[in-house]
C-alpha positions in Angstrom: 410.7 196.7 -33.0 411.1 199.8 -30.8 410.4 199.6 -27.1 409.3 202.7 -25.1 411.8 203.2 -22.2 411.3 206.7 -20.8 409.7 210.2 -21.1 411.7 213.3 -20.0 410.3 216.3 -18.2 412.2 219.3 -17.0 411.7 220.0 -13.3 412.7 223.0 -11.2 413.2 221.3 -7.8 414.6 217.8 -7.8 413.7 217.0 -4.1 410.1 218.2 -4.5 409.6 216.2 -7.7 411.1 213.0 -6.4 408.9 213.3 -3.3 405.7 213.9 -5.4 406.4 210.9 -7.7 407.3 208.7 -4.8 404.2 209.6 -2.8 401.8 209.6 -5.8 403.0 206.6 -7.9 405.5 204.7 -5.8 408.4 205.6 -8.1 411.9 205.6 -6.7 415.2 206.9 -8.1 416.6 204.2 -10.3 419.6 206.3 -11.4 421.0 209.8 -11.0 423.6 211.2 -13.4 425.1 214.5 -12.2 426.8 216.8 -14.8 428.2 220.4 -14.5 425.1 222.2 -15.9 422.3 219.6 -15.3 421.3 216.5 -13.5 419.3 213.5 -14.9 417.1 211.5 -12.5 415.4 208.3 -13.6 412.3 207.3 -11.7 410.7 203.9 -11.9 409.0 201.1 -9.9 408.5 197.3 -10.2 405.2 197.7 -12.1 406.9 198.6 -15.4 410.3 199.0 -17.1 409.2 202.5 -18.3 410.8 205.4 -16.5 410.2 209.1 -16.0 413.4 211.1 -16.6 413.7 214.4 -14.8 416.1 216.9 -16.3 417.2 219.5 -13.6 419.0 222.4 -15.2 421.2 223.8 -12.4 421.0 227.5 -13.5 417.2 227.5 -13.7 415.3 229.6 -11.2 412.0 230.2 -12.9 409.3 227.7 -13.5 409.1 226.2 -17.0 406.5 227.4 -19.4 404.7 224.2 -20.5 403.2 225.9 -23.5 400.3 224.4 -25.4 402.1 221.4 -26.8 402.4 219.2 -23.7 399.5 216.7 -23.2 400.0 214.3 -20.2 401.7 211.2 -18.9 399.4 208.3 -18.0 399.6 205.5 -15.4 397.1 202.7 -14.7 396.0 201.5 -11.3 393.9 198.5 -10.1 391.5 200.4 -7.8 390.8 203.9 -9.1 388.5 204.9 -6.3 391.0 203.8 -3.6 393.8 205.7 -5.4 391.7 208.8 -5.7 390.9 208.7 -2.0 394.6 208.1 -1.1 395.7 211.1 -3.3 393.2 213.2 -1.4 394.5 212.0 2.0 398.1 212.7 0.9 397.1 216.2 -0.1 398.0 215.6 -3.8 394.9 217.5 -5.0 393.5 215.0 -7.6 390.8 216.3 -9.8 387.3 214.7 -10.0 386.8 211.1 -11.1 385.6 210.9 -14.7 383.8 208.1 -16.5 384.4 208.6 -20.3 381.6 206.9 -22.1 380.8 208.5 -25.4 377.7 207.0 -27.0 377.1 205.0 -23.7 380.1 202.7 -24.1 382.6 203.0 -21.3 386.1 203.8 -22.7 387.8 204.5 -19.4 387.6 205.8 -15.8 390.2 208.2 -14.7 391.3 211.4 -12.9 394.1 213.9 -13.4 396.6 215.3 -11.0 399.3 217.9 -11.6 402.9 217.4 -10.4 404.8 220.3 -8.7 405.9 221.7 -12.1 402.4 221.6 -13.5 402.7 218.5 -15.6 399.4 216.7 -15.9 399.2 213.0 -15.1 396.2 210.9 -16.0 395.5 208.0 -13.5 393.4 205.4 -15.3 391.6 202.4 -13.9 393.1 199.1 -15.3 390.6 197.8 -17.8 390.1 197.3 -21.5 393.0 198.7 -23.4 394.4 200.4 -20.3 395.6 197.2 -18.6 
């Protein structure tokens, strides 16, 4: 059976992205592989084996066009209200808290935040299928 291990995103500024993911989600650099034309940076924390892989193309000076195909990454947290407040204090510009309850049945509580390159990240409260 397959096991999800990482998702790759292209980032323009390694330091800025590492700082954001550290501050927002407690991710640290698990590995860094430097090559002539690009660098791969793997970010993770003790909560999960899943990693976010940054690809930093060394000759890139313009922001990436995310196009209309990218959706979002998602993380879960124990206390969504506390995390939303922390994101606000840290200046991470979280969007509003949402309770998604079509037909009156709560599916999930969440907010979105954008990383320095514009990638959207959904922060979900741990409950139901989002444990």
